[in-house]
C-alpha positions in Angstrom: -9.0 -52.2 22.2 -6.7 -49.2 23.1 -4.7 -48.0 26.2 -3.2 -44.9 26.6 -0.2 -44.6 29.2 2.4 -42.0 29.8 5.8 -42.7 28.0 7.2 -44.7 31.1 4.1 -47.0 31.2 1.6 -45.6 33.8 -1.8 -46.4 32.3 -4.1 -43.3 31.9 -7.2 -45.3 30.4 -8.2 -48.7 28.4 -11.1 -49.8 26.6 -12.6 -50.0 23.3 -12.0 -48.1 20.4 -15.2 -46.0 19.1 -15.2 -46.0 15.2 -11.4 -46.8 15.0 -10.2 -44.3 17.2 -9.0 -43.4 20.5 -10.1 -39.9 22.2 -7.8 -38.5 24.2 -8.6 -35.3 26.0 -7.1 -32.7 29.0 -3.8 -34.4 28.9 -1.1 -32.4 31.2 2.2 -31.7 28.6 4.1 -34.5 28.1 4.9 -37.7 26.3 2.4 -40.6 25.9 1.8 -43.8 24.2 -1.5 -45.4 22.7 -1.5 -49.2 22.3 -4.3 -50.6 19.9 -5.2 -54.4 19.5 -7.9 -56.5 17.9 -8.8 -59.2 20.8 -10.3 -61.4 17.9 -6.7 -60.9 16.1 -8.9 -60.1 12.9 -7.1 -56.9 12.5 -3.8 -55.1 13.0 -2.7 -51.4 12.8 -2.2 -50.7 9.2 0.1 -48.4 7.7 -1.4 -45.1 8.1 -3.7 -43.5 10.9 -4.3 -39.8 11.2 -5.1 -37.1 13.8 -5.7 -33.8 13.2 -3.1 -32.2 15.3 -0.5 -34.2 13.8 -1.3 -32.8 10.3 0.6 -35.8 8.9 0.0 -39.5 8.9 0.7 -41.7 12.2 3.2 -44.4 12.2 2.0 -46.9 14.6 5.1 -49.4 15.1 4.0 -53.2 17.0 0.4 -51.4 17.8 1.8 -48.7 19.4 2.2 -44.8 18.8 4.3 -42.6 21.2 3.5 -38.7 20.8 4.8 -35.5 23.0 1.5 -33.0 23.6 4.2 -30.2 23.9 4.5 -30.2 19.7 0.9 -29.6 19.6 0.4 -25.9 21.7 -2.8 -25.8 23.6 -4.7 -28.7 22.6 -7.3 -29.8 24.9 -8.0 -32.8 23.2 -7.6 -35.1 20.1 -8.8 -38.3 18.3 -6.3 -40.9 16.9 -7.1 -43.0 14.6 -5.6 -46.4 14.5 -5.8 -47.1 10.8 -6.8 -50.8 11.5 -6.8 -53.4 8.4 -7.4 -56.8 8.2 -4.7 -59.2 9.5 -2.5 -61.1 7.1 -3.6 -64.8 6.7 -0.7 -67.5 6.6 -1.6 -69.8 3.3 0.6 -72.8 4.0 0.0 -73.7 0.3 2.1 -70.7 -0.7 4.9 -71.4 1.7 
């Protein structure tokens, strides 16, 4: 699941990710945050997700990525890959 909000928390859209991505289109210039989560808690954001527009690795912190569209120039849309990996499991025998 994923949600897209303005930096101040106003929800723009929320729903399931498709192929591990959330598609972002026609955003006016500004600051936004994407939050991702697995409702079954089987996956978490890994160290790397990528977008073509950022030309580098995105770092999700606490399942959230914030970005500023002004840094991309005139971009009509982008797909943000969350980089989900299997959630670590606690093993009580290992302490």
